[in-house]
N, C-alpha and C positions, 0 to 999 in steps of 0.2 A: 498385513498378515500373510504369511507364506502359504502357498497352496501346493499340495502334492500333485504332480502331473499324472496323467492317466495313460493306461493302455486301453484304447477304445475297443468295444466289442464284447460279446458274451463269452463266457467260459465254455469250452467245448468238452466233450466227454472225457478226454484224458487230462482235463484241468490245465490245458495249455491255452495260450491267448491267441485268438485268431484276429490279430490287429497289428497296427504299426505303432511304434513308440512316438508319442508327442513330447518333445523336450525342448526347453530353452537352455539346456546345459551347455556352457561354453566349452570349447575344445582346448586341450593343452597344446601349447606351441611345440612343434616337433621338428625344428629346423636345426638341430645340433646333434652331435654324437651322444647317444644315450642308451642306457639299459634301464629296465624297470623292475628291480626286485621289489618285494612288498614288505613294509615294516609292520610289526605286530605289537599288540598290547602286552605290557607286563602288569605287575600288581600296582598297588597304590603308593608304593615308596620305591625309591631307587635302590636297586640291589648293589652289593659290593662287587661289581664286575671285575675290578682290578684297579691298577693305578690310573689316576686321572692325568691325562697328558695335556689337556687344554680345556679351559672353561670360560664362559662369558655369561654375565647375568644382566646385560643391557643397562648397567649403571652408567656407562659412558655412551651417550647417543652417537658420538662421532665414530664409534666402532662399526656402525652399520649404515648402509645406504640402500635406497630403493631404486630399482630399474623396472621398466615395464615392457610388456609385449605389445604387439600391434593392436590387440583388441581392448586394451585398457582405456577406460574413460574417466572414472572417478572411484574413490574408495581406496585410500592409500594405507600403507603400513605406517604406524605411529608407535612411539614409545610412551607408555602411560605408567602411572602409579596407582590408578583406580579404574574400575570398570566404568564404561560410559553409561549415561543415563538411559539410553534406549535398551541396554542390556539389563540393567537392574530393574527398570520399569516393567519389563516383560517376564522377569524370572518366575514369578508365582504362576502365571498362566501356562508357561511352557516347561516349568519344572527342571531347568538346568540348575547346577549348584549355585548357591547365593553368592559365593566368593570364589575367586581364583586362588584356591587354598595353597597351591604349591608355588605361587609367585612371591618373591621377596623383593620389595622395593619396586623398581621399574620392571616392565615387561613389554614385549612387542605385541601389537594387536592390529588386526585388519578387520574392518566392520562393514561387511557387504549389506547387512540389513539397514544400517543407517544411511548408506549411499543411495538406497532407493531403487525402485523398479526401472528407472531410465538409465542406470549405470551398469557397467560391467567391470570386472577386475581381472587383471592378468599381471600380477605384481610379484617381484622378487625382493627379498630383503637379505643382503649379502654382507658378510663380515669384510672389512676393508684392509686387513693386514694378513699376509701369508702366514700360515701356521706351519711350523717346522716339525714334521713327524719323521724325519729321516732316520732318527735313532731307533725307530720301531722296526726297521727292516721290512720283512714280509709278514709281520704279525697281523693277526685278525683284530680289528678294532670296532668298537661300538660308538655311535653317536646317541646320547640320551638327552631328553629335554622334557620339562613339564609342559602340559598343554591344557587349554580350556576352549571348548568348541560346542557348537550345535551344527549338525550336518543337515543340509538339504540336498542340493546337487552340486555343491562346491567340490573342487578338487584340491587336495593338499599334498605337498611333497617336500622332502628335504633333498638337497642336491649337493654333491661334493665334487670339487675339482682338485686335481693334483698338478695342474700346470698354470696356476695363478689365475684361473678363470677363463681360459681359452675354450676348454671343453668341460662338460659336466656329466656326471652319472646321476640319474634320477632314482629316488627311492620313494615310492608312493606310501603315504600314511593315511590312516582312516578310510580305507577303501569301503565301498558300499557293501561288500560281502561281510565286513565286520561291523561297520557303523551304518545302519540303514538310514533311509530318508527320515528326516524329522526325529533324529536320535541325539541325545545330549551326551557330553562327557560325564564321567563319574567324579566324585570328589577326589582330589589328590592324584589325578591321572598322570602317569609318566610313560613316554614313548621311548622304546629302545630299538635302534636300527643297526643292523650289522652292515657297516659301510665298506667292508673289505673288498667288495667287487670294484670299488672306485679305482683302486690301484692296478687292477688287472694282474698280469704275471710279474710286474715289476715291484721293486721296493717302494715304500712310502717316500715322498719327497719333502723338500722344505718350502713347497709352494702350494700347500693345501688351503683351500677356501671352502666355506660352508654357506649355503643360502637356503631360505625358506621360500616356497613358491605357492601362491594362492590363486586359484582361478574360480570365478563365480559371477553370477548375474542375479542380483537381488536374492542372494542366498542368506547365510547367517553370519558367522564370525569365527575367527581363529586367534587364540592367544598363545604365545610361547615364552618360556623363561628357563633360566638355569641350564644352559646348553653345555654339554660336556663331551669330550672325546676320551674314551677309556679303553684299556686293554680288554679284549674279549676273553671269555673263558673257553677252555678246550671243549668241554662237554656241557651243552645247554640246549635242551629240546624245549620248544615253546608250542603250546596249544593256541592257535590263532582263533579258531571258531570250532564249535561242536554242534551236533544236532541229535535229536531223538525223533523217531518217526515210526508209524505203523508200517508193517511189512508191505513194500510197494508191489509185491507179486500178487497180493490178494486184496489190497485196499488202495486208497488214494495216497498213502504215504504221508499223512498229516501228523503234526505234533499235537499231543494232548496233555493236559495238566490236571484237570478235574474229571474223575471217572465215576459215574453214578452206579448204584447197585443194579439198576435195570440192564446195564450193558455187560452182561456176563460173558458174551461171546467176543469181547474185546480181544484182538489177536496179540496184544503185547507190543512192546517198543523195541526197535533196534537202534543202534548208535553209530555215530561216526564223528570224525574230527579232522580238521585241516591243521597240520603240524609243520613247523619250520625248524630246521636244524640251525640254531642261532649261535652255535659254538664254532670253534676253529677246526675241529676234527670231523671227518666223515663218521657216520654211525651206521654200522652194518645191521643192527637189530633194533628196530623201533616198532613198538607195538602199542595198542590201545587196551586198557583194562577198565572195566566198569563193574562196580559193586553196587548193590541196592538192598534196601530193607527187605528181609525175607530170605536172605541167603544167596541171592543172585551174585555170581562172581565169574566173569567171563573175560578172557584175553584173546584178542584177535590175532590174525596172522602177522608175524613180524616182517618188516620190509627194510631195505637200506635207504637212507636219506643222507646225501652228501652235504657238506658244510654249505650254508646259505640256501639250500634247496628246500622246497615245500612239497608235501605229498599228503595223500588222504589215507587215513586209517579207519577201519570199520570193524563192527561186530554184528553178525547177522542173527545170532541166537536171541530170540525175543525175551524180554523181561515182562512177565505177566503179574502185576501186583494183585495181592489177595488180602482180604480183610480191610475193614474201615480204618482210616487214619492217614497220617502223613508218611509218605515213603520217600526217603532220601536216596538219591542216586549220585554216586561219585564217579567221575570220569578222569582218567590219568593217562598221559603218554609216558612210556617207559623206555629206557635204553640200558644196554648191558653195563656201561660204565656208570660211575656215580655222577648223577646230574648235579651241576654246580648251583642250580637254583630250582628248588622244588615248588616255588610259588607260581611260576608261569606255565606249568604243564599240568595243572589241576583245575577242575571245575566241578561244581555240584549244583543240583537243583532238587526241588521238592515236587513230588506228584501227590495229589490228594485223592484218596478213594472216599467218596462221599455217599450219602444216602440218596440224594436227589440231584446234585449239581454236575453239569457236564460242560467242559470248556476247553478251549485251545489257548487261553492266556495263562501265563505263569504267576499271575497275581502280583507282579512287580511292575509298577508304573514306569514307563520310559518317556512319556510325553502325551500328546493329545492330537486329535484331528477334528477340525470344525468345517473344513471345506476342501475342495479340490480345485485345480487350476481352471480359470475362465468361468467360474461359477459363483463369483462373489455375490452374497446376499440371497442365493437361490436355495431351494430345498435340497437335501442330501440324504442318501441312504448308504450305509457302509457297514460291513461286517465280515464274518469268517465263514468259510466253507467247513462243514462238519459231516461226519458219517454216522449212520445209525446201524448198529450191529444187532440189536434185538428190538422187537416191537415195544413201543411205549406210548404213553399219552403225555404230550407236553402241555403243562398247565400255565407256564409263565416264562418270561425272558428276564434275566438279570443283566442290568446294564450299568457300566461305570460312567458316571458323569465326572469329567475332570474339573479342575478349577475354572470357573466361569467368569467372563467379564460381567460387571455389574449390570450392564444393559441387557444381558441375556436372562436375568431373573424375570420370571413371568412368561418366558417363551415355552412353547409346547414341543413335546417330543414323544416318540412311540417306538415300537420295534415291530419287525415283520419277519416271517419265515417263508422262504421260497424253497421249492423242490426242483432238483435238476431232472429234466426230461431228456434222457439219452437219445431217444428216437428223434426228437425235434432239435436236439443240441441247443437247448435253451432253458432258462429258468422259468418256472411257473409259480405264480402266487399261491401260497398255501394258507396262511393265517396271519393275523396281526394282533397286537395288544391294545389295551386301553391307551388313551392319550394322557400324559402326565405333564405337569408344569414345573419348571425349574424353580425351586423354592429359595435357594441361597447360592452364593458364589463358591462355597467350599465344595471340595470333591466329595462324592458320595456314591455308594452302590444303591440302586433302586430296583425293586421287583415290579414288573409290568405284567399283570394277568392277561391271558389270551382272551381276546374279545369273543364273547359267545360261549366260552368254556373250552375245555381241553381239546387239542387236536391230535389225532392218532398219526403216528409215524411208524414206518415198517422197516424191518431189517433189510439192509441193502439200499435204503434211501440215502441220497446225498443232499444235504440241506444247506441253505445259505441263511444265516441269521444276522439281520442288520438292525442297527439303530438308525433312527430317522429324525430329522427336524425339518421345520418349515422355512428355514432361511432367516433373513433379517440382517441388519447392519452388523450385529455381533452374533455370529452363529454359535449355537450350542456346541461345546467341545466334548467329544467322547474320548475315554481313556485308551491309550495304547500300551502294549506290554512288550514282550520280547520279539526279536527279529524272527521271522517265520518264512515259510516257503513262498517264493514268488508265484503269483497266479492264484493264491488261495485267500487273499483279502479282496473282496469284491463289493461293488456298489452300483448305484444308479444315480444319475444326475437328474435335474429337474424335468428334463424332457423324456425321461425313461431310458436313456441310453445306458448300457452296461459298461463297466470298466473294471480293470483290476489295477492294483498298485504295484509298481516296481519296487524292489528292495523293501518289502513291507514289514511293518510291525503288526502283531496280532491285535485286533480290536478287543477290548475288555468287555465281552458280551457272552452270556451263557444261557444254556437251556436248563429249565427246571421241570422235573416231572413229579413234584411234590403235590399231592392232592389238596393240601391246605392252601396252596398258592392260587388255586382256581377260585375266583370270586366273580360275582355278577358285575355287569358294567356299572361304572361309578355313577351315582345319582347326583342331582344338583338341586338348587333351591326351587325349581319349578317341577321337579319329578320328571324331567324330560327323558324320553327314550325314543330310539329310532329302530323300527323293526319292520320286516326282516332286514337283517344286516349281517353279511352281505346280501345284495339283491341283484336281480337282473331285469325286473319288469316294473315294480313299484315298491315304495316303502311308506310307512306311516310314522308321522311325528306325533307323539302323544305327550301332553303336559297338563298340569293342574294349576289353576289359579284360585287363590283364596278370596280375591276381590275382583270386581269388574275392572277390566283394563283393556287397552289396545295392544294386540300382539302382532308381531311381524316375523315371518320366516323367510330366510333366503339361503340358498345353497350355492356355494362357490367351489370352483376347482382349486388346485394348489397354487395356481398363478394369481388367484384372487378374482377371476372372472365369474360373474354371477350367472348361473345357469337355471335358476328357479327363484321366484319371489312371490310372496302373497302377504296380504295384510288382513287381520281379523279384528274388526272394531267392536269394542264394548262387549267382550266375552268374559265368562266366569265359569269356574268348575273345570271338569275334565274336557279336554279338547283333543280331537284326533284329525290330523290333516294328512291326506294321502298325496304323495308326490309321484308322478309318472317318471320313471327313469329309463324308459325304453329308448329314448333318443340320446342318452348319455353314453359315452364310450367307457370302456373298462378303466377303473382307476379309483383314486381316493378323493372324496369330496368332503367339504365341511358344511354341516347343517347348523345354522345360527338362528337362535330364538331370541328375540328382543322384546322385552316387556317393560314399559315405562323406563327406558334407559338402561335396564339391567340385561345382560346378554349371557346366555348359556350356549355352549357349542358342543356338538357331538360329531364324530367322524362317521362317514357313510362310505362303504365300499361297494362299488358297482362292478359286478363280475359277469361278463357275457360268455 
């Protein structure tokens, strides 16, 4: 199972990370003449860019050969006609497309996951015959190909040579800015790369070669098919990535997708996009336009973007949604000339104005997270930073359970809310929910009531809302949604150390202030309760027995260490057992009541 690596350390007041990156990410070989333009996504089908000058569909294996860099140990390029068993066997849990839908017959594939944790890949797959593009002169050209992938920290690129393979120009594809850690391809994905920079100021030659380069170390996989070189269009502006965020001048600049009625002071959303001029001609006037439900229609300041260049477009006027319901936001990059492809410069998303639900996830699953690096089998807490704009009482946390391994059924999970203390520059525990049990392997949303009733949060509070599990061989997986701001997906490892995710996806976790969602702590067959909870000096375990029996109580910390135990022989009726907690450190403990082989468990929070 892949683990997302960490940035160690707590989040500071500006939401930056005060830590060093820990990474096993392999470095790209950099021992040749190269430049690094960035390739960007287009839509789900290949557009009619122009005449196809060369194509290859991997039907002839001898057309391609692998070479490797110094760091390569195992995990080679192969030509397949079906996805490997390790990919199809994990598809449901990680939610990548079930098939390589754009592959026809054979395709090229490199499988870092199957190579295992002891192997690294630094592998090139190169066409073996020179391509004659001399008739194209100085024309701008695209390389297009179908692809199938899941990203961890692997690096993928296409490389073009105009001198028969002596020197290469590198074009990065699937960069982390566009494809975050633990993100899958979408069905029918096609990559389009403007490769004009490979020829420099000279005409195209008759010695052009193409290769695919993969660098990884127990990462995931990359498949490619249907490779074409085609004539580029003159006017083609592409939107690579876009963002929405609250005004960074007055807020933390976070993205939001569900806005409850209680947050009437929400300052609205601003917008931006990273755009590439993928056409042959320079564009003097490139702008961003955003429209949204309710009459919002704003166009940002126009800028010049030369051919193959990338720049940022923005709109600072906030969109403040009003009235309940779904609000559709449309984002478009525009140029003065007629854009040859309008499918790759448009994006849209829905924002939901709700009665009680508040979130930073866009409600679209992109994968899941069950653990982070070096923490196999250990407890984990992971969630999103959120801002409170108006006073409210949080009654529950809504959490998305992703598709689970069968062994995770019966495992327990819960949620917590932490508040940022700007003076101490650290997170402070605020509240938690009841513990629940995974009931089935299917993905599902669950509501977790706040333990002990609603918790008040105030305007100006910055909260961290986390889902938590207790570890195990098959850790519970929480859902992930869209790519979001680095430093704003935060968690704690089993030892309490704080971390943030690099290139993160938002955890699918939400605050609820619905009064109906607040319920008493869940009961059990012995009527067991633990109170006061949280506590700092002592707590009482109360339970009822209908028949005479021997009862035992033990208290463990999250590592399983027993910190208290007692046995009550031949008792009946209502029992109250006081536990001294003064010697216990702050944290979460499990109170286990055993009666004639049946066990009930309640969580105890010790807060000093």
